[in-house]
mmCIF file as Biopython writes it, N, C-alpha, C and O atoms, coordinates in Angstrom:
data_model
#
loop_
_atom_site.group_PDB
_atom_site.id
_atom_site.type_symbol
_atom_site.label_atom_id
_atom_site.label_alt_id
_atom_site.label_comp_id
_atom_site.label_asym_id
_atom_site.label_entity_id
_atom_site.label_seq_id
_atom_site.pdbx_PDB_ins_code
_atom_site.Cartn_x
_atom_site.Cartn_y
_atom_site.Cartn_z
_atom_site.occupancy
_atom_site.B_iso_or_equiv
_atom_site.auth_seq_id
_atom_site.auth_asym_id
_atom_site.pdbx_PDB_model_num
ATOM 1   N N  . MET A ? 1  ? 88.431  74.511 -63.120 1.0 0.0 1  A 1 
ATOM 2   C CA . MET A ? 1  ? 89.842  74.360 -62.853 1.0 0.0 1  A 1 
ATOM 3   C C  . MET A ? 1  ? 90.682  75.131 -63.871 1.0 0.0 1  A 1 
ATOM 4   O O  . MET A ? 1  ? 91.701  75.727 -63.522 1.0 0.0 1  A 1 
ATOM 5   N N  . ILE A ? 2  ? 90.246  75.115 -65.131 1.0 0.0 2  A 1 
ATOM 6   C CA . ILE A ? 2  ? 90.993  75.831 -66.158 1.0 0.0 2  A 1 
ATOM 7   C C  . ILE A ? 2  ? 91.028  77.328 -65.860 1.0 0.0 2  A 1 
ATOM 8   O O  . ILE A ? 2  ? 92.048  77.980 -66.085 1.0 0.0 2  A 1 
ATOM 9   N N  . HIS A ? 3  ? 89.927  77.873 -65.359 1.0 0.0 3  A 1 
ATOM 10  C CA . HIS A ? 3  ? 89.905  79.304 -65.084 1.0 0.0 3  A 1 
ATOM 11  C C  . HIS A ? 3  ? 90.947  79.700 -64.038 1.0 0.0 3  A 1 
ATOM 12  O O  . HIS A ? 3  ? 91.401  80.844 -64.027 1.0 0.0 3  A 1 
ATOM 13  N N  . LEU A ? 4  ? 91.328  78.779 -63.167 1.0 0.0 4  A 1 
ATOM 14  C CA . LEU A ? 4  ? 92.365  79.088 -62.184 1.0 0.0 4  A 1 
ATOM 15  C C  . LEU A ? 4  ? 93.735  79.226 -62.846 1.0 0.0 4  A 1 
ATOM 16  O O  . LEU A ? 4  ? 94.561  80.021 -62.396 1.0 0.0 4  A 1 
ATOM 17  N N  . LEU A ? 5  ? 93.980  78.466 -63.903 1.0 0.0 5  A 1 
ATOM 18  C CA . LEU A ? 5  ? 95.268  78.548 -64.599 1.0 0.0 5  A 1 
ATOM 19  C C  . LEU A ? 5  ? 95.445  79.892 -65.296 1.0 0.0 5  A 1 
ATOM 20  O O  . LEU A ? 5  ? 96.573  80.330 -65.526 1.0 0.0 5  A 1 
ATOM 21  N N  . LEU A ? 6  ? 94.350  80.541 -65.628 1.0 0.0 6  A 1 
ATOM 22  C CA . LEU A ? 6  ? 94.443  81.823 -66.317 1.0 0.0 6  A 1 
ATOM 23  C C  . LEU A ? 6  ? 94.982  82.928 -65.410 1.0 0.0 6  A 1 
ATOM 24  O O  . LEU A ? 6  ? 95.472  83.948 -65.897 1.0 0.0 6  A 1 
ATOM 25  N N  . PHE A ? 7  ? 94.894  82.731 -64.108 1.0 0.0 7  A 1 
ATOM 26  C CA . PHE A ? 7  ? 95.298  83.764 -63.170 1.0 0.0 7  A 1 
ATOM 27  C C  . PHE A ? 7  ? 96.663  83.504 -62.542 1.0 0.0 7  A 1 
ATOM 28  O O  . PHE A ? 7  ? 97.010  84.128 -61.540 1.0 0.0 7  A 1 
ATOM 29  N N  . ILE A ? 8  ? 97.440  82.591 -63.119 1.0 0.0 8  A 1 
ATOM 30  C CA . ILE A ? 8  ? 98.785  82.347 -62.620 1.0 0.0 8  A 1 
ATOM 31  C C  . ILE A ? 8  ? 99.708  83.383 -63.241 1.0 0.0 8  A 1 
ATOM 32  O O  . ILE A ? 8  ? 99.759  83.527 -64.463 1.0 0.0 8  A 1 
ATOM 33  N N  . GLY A ? 9  ? 100.428 84.094 -62.408 1.0 0.0 9  A 1 
ATOM 34  C CA . GLY A ? 9  ? 101.324 85.129 -62.883 1.0 0.0 9  A 1 
ATOM 35  C C  . GLY A ? 9  ? 102.725 84.609 -63.142 1.0 0.0 9  A 1 
ATOM 36  O O  . GLY A ? 9  ? 103.012 83.423 -62.975 1.0 0.0 9  A 1 
ATOM 37  N N  . THR A ? 10 ? 103.590 85.524 -63.555 1.0 0.0 10 A 1 
ATOM 38  C CA . THR A ? 10 ? 104.969 85.178 -63.873 1.0 0.0 10 A 1 
ATOM 39  C C  . THR A ? 10 ? 105.707 84.648 -62.653 1.0 0.0 10 A 1 
ATOM 40  O O  . THR A ? 10 ? 106.479 83.694 -62.754 1.0 0.0 10 A 1 
ATOM 41  N N  . THR A ? 11 ? 105.473 85.259 -61.517 1.0 0.0 11 A 1 
ATOM 42  C CA . THR A ? 11 ? 106.150 84.831 -60.291 1.0 0.0 11 A 1 
ATOM 43  C C  . THR A ? 11 ? 105.783 83.393 -59.940 1.0 0.0 11 A 1 
ATOM 44  O O  . THR A ? 11 ? 106.651 82.590 -59.598 1.0 0.0 11 A 1 
ATOM 45  N N  . GLU A ? 12 ? 104.502 83.076 -60.025 1.0 0.0 12 A 1 
ATOM 46  C CA . GLU A ? 12 ? 104.066 81.728 -59.710 1.0 0.0 12 A 1 
ATOM 47  C C  . GLU A ? 12 ? 104.652 80.712 -60.682 1.0 0.0 12 A 1 
ATOM 48  O O  . GLU A ? 12 ? 105.075 79.631 -60.271 1.0 0.0 12 A 1 
ATOM 49  N N  . LEU A ? 13 ? 104.680 81.058 -61.986 1.0 0.0 13 A 1 
ATOM 50  C CA . LEU A ? 13 ? 105.256 80.158 -62.983 1.0 0.0 13 A 1 
ATOM 51  C C  . LEU A ? 13 ? 106.738 79.922 -62.729 1.0 0.0 13 A 1 
ATOM 52  O O  . LEU A ? 13 ? 107.217 78.795 -62.855 1.0 0.0 13 A 1 
ATOM 53  N N  . MET A ? 14 ? 107.459 80.963 -62.377 1.0 0.0 14 A 1 
ATOM 54  C CA . MET A ? 14 ? 108.884 80.823 -62.080 1.0 0.0 14 A 1 
ATOM 55  C C  . MET A ? 14 ? 109.091 79.948 -60.840 1.0 0.0 14 A 1 
ATOM 56  O O  . MET A ? 14 ? 110.012 79.132 -60.802 1.0 0.0 14 A 1 
ATOM 57  N N  . LEU A ? 15 ? 108.249 80.117 -59.842 1.0 0.0 15 A 1 
ATOM 58  C CA . LEU A ? 15 ? 108.338 79.302 -58.630 1.0 0.0 15 A 1 
ATOM 59  C C  . LEU A ? 15 ? 108.081 77.830 -58.949 1.0 0.0 15 A 1 
ATOM 60  O O  . LEU A ? 15 ? 108.813 76.959 -58.478 1.0 0.0 15 A 1 
ATOM 61  N N  . ILE A ? 16 ? 107.058 77.548 -59.737 1.0 0.0 16 A 1 
ATOM 62  C CA . ILE A ? 16 ? 106.745 76.172 -60.125 1.0 0.0 16 A 1 
ATOM 63  C C  . ILE A ? 16 ? 107.901 75.579 -60.933 1.0 0.0 16 A 1 
ATOM 64  O O  . ILE A ? 16 ? 108.293 74.434 -60.708 1.0 0.0 16 A 1 
ATOM 65  N N  . ALA A ? 17 ? 108.446 76.354 -61.871 1.0 0.0 17 A 1 
ATOM 66  C CA . ALA A ? 17 ? 109.565 75.870 -62.689 1.0 0.0 17 A 1 
ATOM 67  C C  . ALA A ? 17 ? 110.791 75.604 -61.819 1.0 0.0 17 A 1 
ATOM 68  O O  . ALA A ? 17 ? 111.493 74.616 -62.035 1.0 0.0 17 A 1 
ATOM 69  N N  . GLY A ? 18 ? 111.056 76.458 -60.851 1.0 0.0 18 A 1 
ATOM 70  C CA . GLY A ? 18 ? 112.194 76.264 -59.951 1.0 0.0 18 A 1 
ATOM 71  C C  . GLY A ? 18 ? 112.051 75.014 -59.108 1.0 0.0 18 A 1 
ATOM 72  O O  . GLY A ? 18 ? 113.012 74.265 -58.934 1.0 0.0 18 A 1 
ATOM 73  N N  . ILE A ? 19 ? 110.863 74.787 -58.587 1.0 0.0 19 A 1 
ATOM 74  C CA . ILE A ? 19 ? 110.620 73.588 -57.776 1.0 0.0 19 A 1 
ATOM 75  C C  . ILE A ? 19 ? 110.765 72.339 -58.636 1.0 0.0 19 A 1 
ATOM 76  O O  . ILE A ? 19 ? 111.360 71.350 -58.209 1.0 0.0 19 A 1 
ATOM 77  N N  . ALA A ? 20 ? 110.216 72.387 -59.859 1.0 0.0 20 A 1 
ATOM 78  C CA . ALA A ? 20 ? 110.334 71.230 -60.765 1.0 0.0 20 A 1 
ATOM 79  C C  . ALA A ? 20 ? 111.798 70.955 -61.093 1.0 0.0 20 A 1 
ATOM 80  O O  . ALA A ? 20 ? 112.222 69.801 -61.153 1.0 0.0 20 A 1 
ATOM 81  N N  . LEU A ? 21 ? 112.563 72.016 -61.302 1.0 0.0 21 A 1 
ATOM 82  C CA . LEU A ? 21 ? 113.988 71.850 -61.606 1.0 0.0 21 A 1 
ATOM 83  C C  . LEU A ? 21 ? 114.730 71.219 -60.429 1.0 0.0 21 A 1 
ATOM 84  O O  . LEU A ? 21 ? 115.590 70.360 -60.626 1.0 0.0 21 A 1 
ATOM 85  N N  . LEU A ? 22 ? 114.405 71.636 -59.225 1.0 0.0 22 A 1 
ATOM 86  C CA . LEU A ? 22 ? 115.034 71.056 -58.049 1.0 0.0 22 A 1 
ATOM 87  C C  . LEU A ? 22 ? 114.635 69.593 -57.843 1.0 0.0 22 A 1 
ATOM 88  O O  . LEU A ? 22 ? 115.463 68.763 -57.466 1.0 0.0 22 A 1 
ATOM 89  N N  . LEU A ? 23 ? 113.380 69.290 -58.091 1.0 0.0 23 A 1 
ATOM 90  C CA . LEU A ? 23 ? 112.898 67.924 -57.863 1.0 0.0 23 A 1 
ATOM 91  C C  . LEU A ? 23 ? 113.407 66.930 -58.901 1.0 0.0 23 A 1 
ATOM 92  O O  . LEU A ? 23 ? 113.799 65.817 -58.552 1.0 0.0 23 A 1 
ATOM 93  N N  . PHE A ? 24 ? 113.404 67.325 -60.177 1.0 0.0 24 A 1 
ATOM 94  C CA . PHE A ? 24 ? 113.680 66.377 -61.237 1.0 0.0 24 A 1 
ATOM 95  C C  . PHE A ? 24 ? 115.034 66.556 -61.901 1.0 0.0 24 A 1 
ATOM 96  O O  . PHE A ? 24 ? 115.501 65.649 -62.589 1.0 0.0 24 A 1 
ATOM 97  N N  . GLY A ? 25 ? 115.662 67.678 -61.716 1.0 0.0 25 A 1 
ATOM 98  C CA . GLY A ? 25 ? 116.978 67.899 -62.302 1.0 0.0 25 A 1 
ATOM 99  C C  . GLY A ? 25 ? 116.900 68.404 -63.732 1.0 0.0 25 A 1 
ATOM 100 O O  . GLY A ? 25 ? 115.866 68.293 -64.391 1.0 0.0 25 A 1 
ATOM 101 N N  . GLY A ? 26 ? 117.992 68.953 -64.194 1.0 0.0 26 A 1 
ATOM 102 C CA . GLY A ? 26 ? 118.043 69.567 -65.515 1.0 0.0 26 A 1 
ATOM 103 C C  . GLY A ? 26 ? 118.001 68.581 -66.665 1.0 0.0 26 A 1 
ATOM 104 O O  . GLY A ? 26 ? 117.569 68.932 -67.763 1.0 0.0 26 A 1 
ATOM 105 N N  . LYS A ? 27 ? 118.442 67.351 -66.434 1.0 0.0 27 A 1 
ATOM 106 C CA . LYS A ? 27 ? 118.450 66.364 -67.514 1.0 0.0 27 A 1 
ATOM 107 C C  . LYS A ? 27 ? 117.078 65.728 -67.720 1.0 0.0 27 A 1 
ATOM 108 O O  . LYS A ? 27 ? 116.692 65.449 -68.855 1.0 0.0 27 A 1 
ATOM 109 N N  . LYS A ? 28 ? 116.357 65.504 -66.665 1.0 0.0 28 A 1 
ATOM 110 C CA . LYS A ? 28 ? 115.071 64.815 -66.754 1.0 0.0 28 A 1 
ATOM 111 C C  . LYS A ? 28 ? 113.929 65.765 -67.131 1.0 0.0 28 A 1 
ATOM 112 O O  . LYS A ? 28 ? 112.940 65.328 -67.721 1.0 0.0 28 A 1 
ATOM 113 N N  . LEU A ? 29 ? 114.046 67.031 -66.806 1.0 0.0 29 A 1 
ATOM 114 C CA . LEU A ? 29 ? 112.966 67.987 -67.023 1.0 0.0 29 A 1 
ATOM 115 C C  . LEU A ? 29 ? 112.583 68.143 -68.500 1.0 0.0 29 A 1 
ATOM 116 O O  . LEU A ? 29 ? 111.389 68.136 -68.797 1.0 0.0 29 A 1 
ATOM 117 N N  . PRO A ? 30 ? 113.529 68.283 -69.445 1.0 0.0 30 A 1 
ATOM 118 C CA . PRO A ? 30 ? 113.117 68.395 -70.854 1.0 0.0 30 A 1 
ATOM 119 C C  . PRO A ? 30 ? 112.360 67.158 -71.350 1.0 0.0 30 A 1 
ATOM 120 O O  . PRO A ? 30 ? 111.425 67.281 -72.141 1.0 0.0 30 A 1 
ATOM 121 N N  . GLU A ? 31 ? 112.758 65.975 -70.893 1.0 0.0 31 A 1 
ATOM 122 C CA . GLU A ? 31 ? 112.050 64.753 -71.277 1.0 0.0 31 A 1 
ATOM 123 C C  . GLU A ? 31 ? 110.617 64.779 -70.759 1.0 0.0 31 A 1 
ATOM 124 O O  . GLU A ? 31 ? 109.686 64.391 -71.465 1.0 0.0 31 A 1 
ATOM 125 N N  . MET A ? 32 ? 110.448 65.238 -69.529 1.0 0.0 32 A 1 
ATOM 126 C CA . MET A ? 32 ? 109.113 65.305 -68.946 1.0 0.0 32 A 1 
ATOM 127 C C  . MET A ? 32 ? 108.239 66.304 -69.688 1.0 0.0 32 A 1 
ATOM 128 O O  . MET A ? 32 ? 107.066 66.028 -69.942 1.0 0.0 32 A 1 
ATOM 129 N N  . MET A ? 33 ? 108.787 67.450 -70.036 1.0 0.0 33 A 1 
ATOM 130 C CA . MET A ? 33 ? 108.018 68.464 -70.754 1.0 0.0 33 A 1 
ATOM 131 C C  . MET A ? 33 ? 107.649 67.971 -72.156 1.0 0.0 33 A 1 
ATOM 132 O O  . MET A ? 33 ? 106.552 68.246 -72.642 1.0 0.0 33 A 1 
ATOM 133 N N  . ARG A ? 34 ? 108.555 67.248 -72.802 1.0 0.0 34 A 1 
ATOM 134 C CA . ARG A ? 34 ? 108.276 66.681 -74.120 1.0 0.0 34 A 1 
ATOM 135 C C  . ARG A ? 34 ? 107.118 65.686 -74.011 1.0 0.0 34 A 1 
ATOM 136 O O  . ARG A ? 34 ? 106.210 65.688 -74.843 1.0 0.0 34 A 1 
ATOM 137 N N  . GLY A ? 35 ? 107.154 64.854 -72.999 1.0 0.0 35 A 1 
ATOM 138 C CA . GLY A ? 35 ? 106.080 63.887 -72.771 1.0 0.0 35 A 1 
ATOM 139 C C  . GLY A ? 35 ? 104.760 64.573 -72.480 1.0 0.0 35 A 1 
ATOM 140 O O  . GLY A ? 35 ? 103.708 64.135 -72.945 1.0 0.0 35 A 1 
ATOM 141 N N  . LEU A ? 36 ? 104.815 65.652 -71.708 1.0 0.0 36 A 1 
ATOM 142 C CA . LEU A ? 36 ? 103.607 66.410 -71.404 1.0 0.0 36 A 1 
ATOM 143 C C  . LEU A ? 36 ? 103.027 67.016 -72.677 1.0 0.0 36 A 1 
ATOM 144 O O  . LEU A ? 36 ? 101.815 66.982 -72.886 1.0 0.0 36 A 1 
ATOM 145 N N  . GLY A ? 37 ? 103.882 67.565 -73.519 1.0 0.0 37 A 1 
ATOM 146 C CA . GLY A ? 37 ? 103.429 68.143 -74.784 1.0 0.0 37 A 1 
ATOM 147 C C  . GLY A ? 37 ? 102.790 67.100 -75.687 1.0 0.0 37 A 1 
ATOM 148 O O  . GLY A ? 37 ? 101.762 67.361 -76.312 1.0 0.0 37 A 1 
ATOM 149 N N  . GLN A ? 38 ? 103.392 65.923 -75.756 1.0 0.0 38 A 1 
ATOM 150 C CA . GLN A ? 38 ? 102.820 64.851 -76.568 1.0 0.0 38 A 1 
ATOM 151 C C  . GLN A ? 38 ? 101.483 64.393 -75.998 1.0 0.0 38 A 1 
ATOM 152 O O  . GLN A ? 38 ? 100.565 64.071 -76.752 1.0 0.0 38 A 1 
ATOM 153 N N  . GLY A ? 39 ? 101.370 64.362 -74.686 1.0 0.0 39 A 1 
ATOM 154 C CA . GLY A ? 39 ? 100.107 63.986 -74.051 1.0 0.0 39 A 1 
ATOM 155 C C  . GLY A ? 39 ? 99.001  64.976 -74.357 1.0 0.0 39 A 1 
ATOM 156 O O  . GLY A ? 39 ? 97.868  64.583 -74.635 1.0 0.0 39 A 1 
ATOM 157 N N  . ILE A ? 40 ? 99.322  66.250 -74.307 1.0 0.0 40 A 1 
ATOM 158 C CA . ILE A ? 40 ? 98.345  67.287 -74.622 1.0 0.0 40 A 1 
ATOM 159 C C  . ILE A ? 40 ? 97.929  67.184 -76.082 1.0 0.0 40 A 1 
ATOM 160 O O  . ILE A ? 40 ? 96.751  67.333 -76.404 1.0 0.0 40 A 1 
ATOM 161 N N  . GLN A ? 41 ? 98.887  66.932 -76.966 1.0 0.0 41 A 1 
ATOM 162 C CA . GLN A ? 41 ? 98.598  66.788 -78.391 1.0 0.0 41 A 1 
ATOM 163 C C  . GLN A ? 41 ? 97.653  65.599 -78.629 1.0 0.0 41 A 1 
ATOM 164 O O  . GLN A ? 41 ? 96.705  65.716 -79.406 1.0 0.0 41 A 1 
ATOM 165 N N  . GLU A ? 42 ? 97.899  64.482 -77.983 1.0 0.0 42 A 1 
ATOM 166 C CA . GLU A ? 42 ? 97.032  63.307 -78.124 1.0 0.0 42 A 1 
ATOM 167 C C  . GLU A ? 42 ? 95.636  63.587 -77.576 1.0 0.0 42 A 1 
ATOM 168 O O  . GLU A ? 42 ? 94.641  63.142 -78.147 1.0 0.0 42 A 1 
ATOM 169 N N  . PHE A ? 43 ? 95.563  64.318 -76.479 1.0 0.0 43 A 1 
ATOM 170 C CA . PHE A ? 43 ? 94.270  64.675 -75.902 1.0 0.0 43 A 1 
ATOM 171 C C  . PHE A ? 43 ? 93.465  65.530 -76.866 1.0 0.0 43 A 1 
ATOM 172 O O  . PHE A ? 43 ? 92.270  65.303 -77.057 1.0 0.0 43 A 1 
ATOM 173 N N  . LYS A ? 44 ? 94.118  66.514 -77.472 1.0 0.0 44 A 1 
ATOM 174 C CA . LYS A ? 44 ? 93.428  67.373 -78.440 1.0 0.0 44 A 1 
ATOM 175 C C  . LYS A ? 44 ? 92.944  66.568 -79.640 1.0 0.0 44 A 1 
ATOM 176 O O  . LYS A ? 44 ? 91.834  66.781 -80.128 1.0 0.0 44 A 1 
ATOM 177 N N  . LYS A ? 45 ? 93.782  65.640 -80.118 1.0 0.0 45 A 1 
ATOM 178 C CA . LYS A ? 45 ? 93.392  64.814 -81.254 1.0 0.0 45 A 1 
ATOM 179 C C  . LYS A ? 45 ? 92.180  63.950 -80.888 1.0 0.0 45 A 1 
ATOM 180 O O  . LYS A ? 45 ? 91.249  63.816 -81.682 1.0 0.0 45 A 1 
ATOM 181 N N  . GLY A ? 46 ? 92.194  63.378 -79.709 1.0 0.0 46 A 1 
ATOM 182 C CA . GLY A ? 46 ? 91.076  62.555 -79.257 1.0 0.0 46 A 1 
ATOM 183 C C  . GLY A ? 46 ? 89.802  63.366 -79.095 1.0 0.0 46 A 1 
ATOM 184 O O  . GLY A ? 46 ? 88.720  62.903 -79.456 1.0 0.0 46 A 1 
ATOM 185 N N  . ALA A ? 47 ? 89.919  64.559 -78.561 1.0 0.0 47 A 1 
ATOM 186 C CA . ALA A ? 47 ? 88.752  65.425 -78.399 1.0 0.0 47 A 1 
ATOM 187 C C  . ALA A ? 47 ? 88.176  65.810 -79.756 1.0 0.0 47 A 1 
ATOM 188 O O  . ALA A ? 47 ? 86.959  65.887 -79.922 1.0 0.0 47 A 1 
ATOM 189 N N  . LYS A ? 48 ? 89.049  66.048 -80.717 1.0 0.0 48 A 1 
ATOM 190 C CA . LYS A ? 48 ? 88.602  66.410 -82.064 1.0 0.0 48 A 1 
ATOM 191 C C  . LYS A ? 48 ? 87.873  65.238 -82.714 1.0 0.0 48 A 1 
ATOM 192 O O  . LYS A ? 48 ? 86.867  65.434 -83.396 1.0 0.0 48 A 1 
ATOM 193 N N  . GLU A ? 49 ? 88.375  64.019 -82.507 1.0 0.0 49 A 1 
ATOM 194 C CA . GLU A ? 49 ? 87.738  62.832 -83.064 1.0 0.0 49 A 1 
ATOM 195 C C  . GLU A ? 49 ? 86.342  62.618 -82.480 1.0 0.0 49 A 1 
ATOM 196 O O  . GLU A ? 49 ? 85.472  62.050 -83.140 1.0 0.0 49 A 1 
ATOM 197 N N  . VAL A ? 50 ? 86.132  63.066 -81.263 1.0 0.0 50 A 1 
ATOM 198 C CA . VAL A ? 50 ? 84.827  62.916 -80.625 1.0 0.0 50 A 1 
ATOM 199 C C  . VAL A ? 50 ? 83.870  64.022 -81.074 1.0 0.0 50 A 1 
ATOM 200 O O  . VAL A ? 50 ? 82.694  63.756 -81.321 1.0 0.0 50 A 1 
ATOM 201 N N  . THR A ? 51 ? 84.357  65.248 -81.180 1.0 0.0 51 A 1 
ATOM 202 C CA . THR A ? 51 ? 83.460  66.368 -81.469 1.0 0.0 51 A 1 
ATOM 203 C C  . THR A ? 51 ? 83.082  66.478 -82.942 1.0 0.0 51 A 1 
ATOM 204 O O  . THR A ? 51 ? 81.985  66.945 -83.250 1.0 0.0 51 A 1 
ATOM 205 N N  . GLU A ? 52 ? 83.948  66.065 -83.857 1.0 0.0 52 A 1 
ATOM 206 C CA . GLU A ? 52 ? 83.620  66.187 -85.283 1.0 0.0 52 A 1 
ATOM 207 C C  . GLU A ? 52 ? 82.365  65.408 -85.671 1.0 0.0 52 A 1 
ATOM 208 O O  . GLU A ? 52 ? 81.497  65.975 -86.334 1.0 0.0 52 A 1 
ATOM 209 N N  . PRO A ? 53 ? 82.226  64.128 -85.288 1.0 0.0 53 A 1 
ATOM 210 C CA . PRO A ? 53 ? 80.983  63.427 -85.642 1.0 0.0 53 A 1 
ATOM 211 C C  . PRO A ? 53 ? 79.741  64.058 -85.005 1.0 0.0 53 A 1 
ATOM 212 O O  . PRO A ? 53 ? 78.664  64.053 -85.602 1.0 0.0 53 A 1 
ATOM 213 N N  . LEU A ? 54 ? 79.890  64.594 -83.807 1.0 0.0 54 A 1 
ATOM 214 C CA . LEU A ? 54 ? 78.755  65.247 -83.160 1.0 0.0 54 A 1 
ATOM 215 C C  . LEU A ? 54 ? 78.335  66.495 -83.914 1.0 0.0 54 A 1 
ATOM 216 O O  . LEU A ? 54 ? 77.142  66.759 -84.060 1.0 0.0 54 A 1 
ATOM 217 N N  . GLU A ? 55 ? 79.308  67.269 -84.398 1.0 0.0 55 A 1 
ATOM 218 C CA . GLU A ? 55 ? 78.991  68.473 -85.165 1.0 0.0 55 A 1 
ATOM 219 C C  . GLU A ? 55 ? 78.328  68.115 -86.494 1.0 0.0 55 A 1 
ATOM 220 O O  . GLU A ? 55 ? 77.400  68.796 -86.932 1.0 0.0 55 A 1 
ATOM 221 N N  . GLU A ? 56 ? 78.804  67.048 -87.134 1.0 0.0 56 A 1 
ATOM 222 C CA . GLU A ? 56 ? 78.196  66.615 -88.388 1.0 0.0 56 A 1 
ATOM 223 C C  . GLU A ? 56 ? 76.758  66.145 -88.153 1.0 0.0 56 A 1 
ATOM 224 O O  . GLU A ? 56 ? 75.870  66.444 -88.951 1.0 0.0 56 A 1 
ATOM 225 N N  . ALA A ? 57 ? 76.531  65.425 -87.079 1.0 0.0 57 A 1 
ATOM 226 C CA . ALA A ? 57 ? 75.185  64.960 -86.762 1.0 0.0 57 A 1 
ATOM 227 C C  . ALA A ? 57 ? 74.265  66.137 -86.479 1.0 0.0 57 A 1 
ATOM 228 O O  . ALA A ? 57 ? 73.100  66.122 -86.874 1.0 0.0 57 A 1 
ATOM 229 N N  . LYS A ? 58 ? 74.771  67.146 -85.807 1.0 0.0 58 A 1 
ATOM 230 C CA . LYS A ? 58 ? 73.969  68.334 -85.517 1.0 0.0 58 A 1 
ATOM 231 C C  . LYS A ? 58 ? 73.574  69.039 -86.811 1.0 0.0 58 A 1 
ATOM 232 O O  . LYS A ? 58 ? 72.436  69.485 -86.951 1.0 0.0 58 A 1 
ATOM 233 N N  . LYS A ? 59 ? 74.506  69.142 -87.756 1.0 0.0 59 A 1 
ATOM 234 C CA . LYS A ? 59 ? 74.194  69.765 -89.045 1.0 0.0 59 A 1 
ATOM 235 C C  . LYS A ? 59 ? 73.111  68.983 -89.778 1.0 0.0 59 A 1 
ATOM 236 O O  . LYS A ? 59 ? 72.195  69.571 -90.353 1.0 0.0 59 A 1 
ATOM 237 N N  . GLU A ? 60 ? 73.218  67.649 -89.756 1.0 0.0 60 A 1 
ATOM 238 C CA . GLU A ? 60 ? 72.210  66.824 -90.420 1.0 0.0 60 A 1 
ATOM 239 C C  . GLU A ? 60 ? 70.827  66.997 -89.758 1.0 0.0 60 A 1 
ATOM 240 O O  . GLU A ? 60 ? 69.810  67.070 -90.449 1.0 0.0 60 A 1 
ATOM 241 N N  . ILE A ? 61 ? 70.800  67.059 -88.454 1.0 0.0 61 A 1 
ATOM 242 C CA . ILE A ? 61 ? 69.542  67.263 -87.745 1.0 0.0 61 A 1 
ATOM 243 C C  . ILE A ? 61 ? 68.953  68.621 -88.074 1.0 0.0 61 A 1 
ATOM 244 O O  . ILE A ? 61 ? 67.743  68.737 -88.272 1.0 0.0 61 A 1 
ATOM 245 N N  . ASP A ? 62 ? 69.783  69.647 -88.135 1.0 0.0 62 A 1 
ATOM 246 C CA . ASP A ? 62 ? 69.316  70.980 -88.481 1.0 0.0 62 A 1 
ATOM 247 C C  . ASP A ? 62 ? 68.722  71.007 -89.887 1.0 0.0 62 A 1 
ATOM 248 O O  . ASP A ? 62 ? 67.712  71.671 -90.119 1.0 0.0 62 A 1 
ATOM 249 N N  . GLU A ? 63 ? 69.335  70.296 -90.820 1.0 0.0 63 A 1 
ATOM 250 C CA . GLU A ? 63 ? 68.822  70.234 -92.191 1.0 0.0 63 A 1 
ATOM 251 C C  . GLU A ? 63 ? 67.460  69.527 -92.226 1.0 0.0 63 A 1 
ATOM 252 O O  . GLU A ? 63 ? 66.558  69.950 -92.949 1.0 0.0 63 A 1 
ATOM 253 N N  . ILE A ? 64 ? 67.318  68.466 -91.456 1.0 0.0 64 A 1 
ATOM 254 C CA . ILE A ? 64 ? 66.055  67.736 -91.419 1.0 0.0 64 A 1 
ATOM 255 C C  . ILE A ? 64 ? 64.961  68.603 -90.805 1.0 0.0 64 A 1 
ATOM 256 O O  . ILE A ? 64 ? 63.825  68.606 -91.280 1.0 0.0 64 A 1 
ATOM 257 N N  . VAL A ? 65 ? 65.299  69.333 -89.758 1.0 0.0 65 A 1 
ATOM 258 C CA . VAL A ? 65 ? 64.320  70.191 -89.085 1.0 0.0 65 A 1 
ATOM 259 C C  . VAL A ? 65 ? 63.857  71.314 -90.015 1.0 0.0 65 A 1 
ATOM 260 O O  . VAL A ? 65 ? 62.688  71.696 -89.978 1.0 0.0 65 A 1 
ATOM 261 N N  . LYS A ? 66 ? 64.747  71.841 -90.840 1.0 0.0 66 A 1 
ATOM 262 C CA . LYS A ? 66 ? 64.394  72.925 -91.757 1.0 0.0 66 A 1 
ATOM 263 C C  . LYS A ? 66 ? 63.400  72.464 -92.812 1.0 0.0 66 A 1 
ATOM 264 O O  . LYS A ? 66 ? 62.599  73.261 -93.299 1.0 0.0 66 A 1 
ATOM 265 N N  . GLU A ? 67 ? 63.443  71.180 -93.170 1.0 0.0 67 A 1 
ATOM 266 C CA . GLU A ? 67 ? 62.533  70.661 -94.193 1.0 0.0 67 A 1 
ATOM 267 C C  . GLU A ? 67 ? 61.201  70.465 -93.614 1.0 0.0 67 A 1 
ATOM 268 O O  . GLU A ? 67 ? 60.283  70.033 -94.310 1.0 0.0 67 A 1 
#
């Protein structure tokens, strides 16, 4: 699904932004985008909390295997 987002051009982005503006209005749209940004930030933080212990465990396993 992410690979599909890479192929969205300027025209498509403008069309999506225009539709969002019509649906939600100019006052509500900045609040929604702020919420979306905070959601993405929380997702990244959560993903980092999950992957860091896994990377540390992998390093420990690699050290044990080398011995």
